[in-house]
LUMDO-187800 format. One line per 10 residues: number of its first residue (from 1); for each residue x negated, y, z of C-alpha. Coordinates in steps of 0.05 Angstrom, whole numbers, plus 5000, padded with zeros to 4 digits. Example, Ala and Ser with C-alpha at 12.3 -4.5 7.8 and 13.67 -1.06 7.14 Angstrom:
<sites>
1 = 4754,4910,5156 | 4727,4979,5143
</sites>
This chain:
<sites>
1 = 2095,1948,5557 | 2093,1872,5551 | 2135,1868,5488 | 2106,1919,5439 | 2064,1900,5379 | 2014,1956,5393 | 1982,1995,5450 | 1962,1979,5521 | 2000,1950,5579 | 2008,1997,5639
11 = 2026,1983,5711 | 2038,2031,5769 | 2039,2024,5845 | 2077,2069,5892 | 2080,2078,5967 | 2127,2126,6003 | 2153,2143,6072 | 2214,2103,6093 | 2255,2166,6103 | 2246,2184,6030
21 = 2284,2125,6003 | 2351,2154,6024 | 2333,2224,6002 | 2387,2254,5959 | 2335,2292,5919 | 2309,2227,5888 | 2374,2190,5871 | 2354,2191,5798 | 2300,2140,5811 | 2323,2074,5780
31 = 2300,2023,5729 | 2263,2063,5676 | 2301,2026,5621 | 2366,2057,5645 | 2339,2128,5635 | 2329,2164,5570 | 2262,2196,5554 | 2281,2265,5580 | 2308,2236,5645 | 2245,2195,5655
41 = 2202,2257,5646 | 2241,2295,5699 | 2239,2238,5748 | 2165,2227,5734 | 2150,2300,5750 | 2190,2296,5814 | 2156,2232,5837 | 2085,2251,5820 | 2091,2319,5854 | 2126,2296,5917
51 = 2084,2306,5980 | 2107,2240,6012 | 2093,2195,5952 | 2026,2165,5935 | 2018,2131,5868 | 1967,2103,5819 | 1966,2071,5750 | 1923,2021,5714 | 1917,2013,5638 | 1895,1949,5604
61 = 1879,1955,5531 | 1892,1915,5468 | 1826,1878,5468 | 1840,1848,5537 | 1912,1831,5517 | 1887,1792,5456 | 1828,1759,5493 | 1870,1733,5551 | 1945,1738,5540 | 1998,1789,5556
71 = 2017,1759,5623 | 1945,1758,5648 | 1935,1829,5622 | 1998,1852,5657 | 1975,1820,5722 | 1907,1853,5714 | 1942,1920,5706 | 1985,1907,5769 | 1923,1888,5809 | 1886,1949,5784
81 = 1943,1995,5802 | 1947,1967,5873 | 1872,1975,5882 | 1872,2045,5855 | 1928,2064,5902 | 1894,2033,5962 | 1832,2076,5949 | 1876,2137,5956 | 1905,2116,6024 | 1873,2126,6092
91 = 1828,2067,6107 | 1871,2040,6164 | 1937,2044,6128 | 1975,1979,6133 | 2016,1961,6072 | 2053,1902,6043 | 2059,1891,5969 | 2125,1878,5933 | 2116,1857,5861 | 2172,1863,5809
101 = 2189,1795,5779 | 2178,1723,5802 | 2102,1718,5798 | 2049,1749,5842 | 1982,1763,5808 | 1928,1715,5833 | 1884,1770,5862 | 1942,1797,5903 | 1965,1730,5931 | 1918,1732,5991
111 = 1946,1799,6013 | 2013,1810,6047 | 2054,1805,5984 | 2120,1778,5957 | 2155,1776,5889 | 2223,1807,5880 | 2265,1789,5819 | 2302,1851,5794 | 2260,1894,5839 | 2270,1957,5799
121 = 2343,1954,5819 | 2331,1934,5892 | 2269,1971,5914 | 2257,2046,5911 | 2181,2039,5904 | 2187,1989,5847 | 2237,2033,5810 | 2190,2093,5820 | 2131,2052,5795 | 2172,2031,5735
131 = 2185,2103,5715 | 2113,2125,5726 | 2085,2066,5685 | 2135,2077,5629 | 2122,2152,5622 | 2046,2141,5626 | 2049,2090,5571 | 2095,2132,5527 | 2047,2190,5533 | 1989,2145,5513
141 = 2027,2121,5452 | 2041,2193,5432 | 1965,2206,5434 | 1954,2144,5393 | 2004,2171,5343 | 1957,2230,5332 | 1900,2182,5317 | 1942,2135,5274 | 1999,2178,5245 | 2020,2126,5193
151 = 2055,2080,5243 | 2105,2124,5280 | 2079,2106,5350 | 2109,2170,5379 | 2178,2147,5359 | 2179,2072,5374 | 2121,2069,5424 | 2093,2007,5391 | 2156,1965,5395 | 2177,1921,5337
161 = 2226,1965,5301 | 2243,1962,5227 | 2205,2026,5215 | 2144,1998,5250 | 2145,1935,5208 | 2153,1976,5145 | 2091,2016,5164 | 2053,1952,5177 | 2072,1925,5109 | 2049,1989,5076
171 = 1985,2004,5115 | 1966,1939,5150 | 1949,1936,5225 | 1903,1985,5260 | 1856,1973,5318 | 1912,1986,5368 | 1956,1930,5342 | 1958,1866,5383 | 1928,1814,5338 | 1954,1758,5382
181 = 2026,1781,5372 | 2072,1764,5314 | 2079,1788,5260 | 2007,1815,5263 | 1979,1747,5280 | 2012,1714,5220 | 1989,1769,5173 | 1917,1764,5196 | 1920,1688,5186 | 1955,1686,5118
191 = 1951,1756,5088 | 2027,1757,5082 | 2082,1789,5122 | 2140,1745,5143 | 2208,1775,5157 | 2236,1773,5228 | 2289,1722,5205 | 2235,1677,5176 | 2195,1680,5241 | 2258,1662,5281
201 = 2273,1602,5235 | 2201,1578,5241 | 2205,1583,5317 | 2270,1544,5317 | 2239,1488,5275 | 2180,1484,5322 | 2226,1477,5382 | 2265,1421,5348 | 2204,1379,5333
</sites>
């Protein structure tokens, strides 16, 4: 959830037995972006009810995203998910941490950890965590849709679709919109909405200077 204009960022952590990785019953576990919503829900249920999988999530809200930045908020969520999972494991359990991407959160760097680019395609646990985090966030956005029905959160999950921008133009941002993200940031500064094309042109000019 690092790209949306609204809602929290969610991270998940997963640990499983080594024998499970080759289990034919869990071959549907892959990068969550490659699954449709119905497929993710099925895989989520299978993962979260499996006796040999332990998992945890962490949610970091909009206020923290805007106060720090989305990368720091995402790293806070990752760290929180790992800590929440460790609390659920027997005290003497030895684990190493594999983080999806090329950066390890600062608070995890002193632990046995490594970064893995494209980890959701290469590591079962990362792929599983990807699905759990995505479904958790989608469900949270559907709850937010009930609180703020004017924005269509249940459909676009906070991402910057044309329908979402049209709702923002009509209703203005709500408390779950990320005020540090464009186009919300620009509107709050100027009182005017800029089109996506205009924002792209402005970014191109800034890069040329």
